[in-house]
N, C-alpha and C positions, 0 to 999 in steps of 0.2 A: 424375732419379729422380722418379717420380710420388708425390704425397702421397695418403695415404688419409684420407678423412674418417671421423671416429668420432663417433657419437652415443650418448648415454646412453639405455639402455632403461628405460622407466618402466612397471612393471606396471599402475599405476593407469590408464593410457591404454587398456589392453586389457581392463579389467574393465567390461563394458558391461551385463550382465544380472545379476539376482540369482543365477541358476544359475552364471554365471561366478565370482561372488564366493564362493558356497558351495563350489564345487569347489576354488577357490584356498585357502580357509581349511581345508577338509578335508585337502588335501595338506600344508599346514603342520602341522596337528594330527597327521597320521600320522608326521611326522618326529620329533615329541616334543621339539623344541627351543624353549624358551620365548622366546628372542630372535627366532627365525624366526616364531613365532606372533604376537608383538607387531608385527613388521615387516609381516606379512601383514595384520593388522588396520589398521595405518597406511595401507597401500596401498589397502585397501578403503574406509577413511574418506576418503582423498583422492579416490577414484573417485566416491564418493557426495556429496562436498562436506564438508570438514572442519567448517565452521560448522554445517551441519545436523546432522551426527553429534554434535558437541559439545552442541548445544542439546538434541537428543533424549536424550542420555545425562545431561544435567544437569551438564555440565562446562564449564569455560572452554576456549575454542578454543586459546589458547596453552599451557595445561597439557596438553591432549590431544596437541598437536603434540609437546611435550616428552616425555610419557609414551610415545608410540609411535615416537619417533625411534630411530635405531640406538644412541644412547648412553643412552636412557631405561631406566628400571627400574620399569615400572608395577606398582602393587599389583593383586592379584587382583580386588579390588572394581572397579577401573577397567576391567579387561578385561571383567568381567561386564556393566558398564554399557554398554560399547561394543557388545558382542555383542547 
C-alpha cells in the first residue's frame, strides 16, 4: 500500500502582495467571524514578518503571537493596532 505525503497548507506563504493581503482580510471580514478575522490578521502578520508588525503596532512580538493565535482572544484595540 502506497503512503500519501501530507503537508500543512500555510496561507502566510501565499500572501505575497499588499493586494493579496487586502483580499484575504476582506474575505475574512465578509464572513463576520471574529476568530476567522483574528486568524487572517495572524496569517498576514506572519507573511509581513511578525517582528515588524509587532514593532509597527507598538506591541510585543510574543503578545501579538498569543493574541492572534487560534486560542487567542485579542482586544479590539489590538486588532486596530495591527490593521
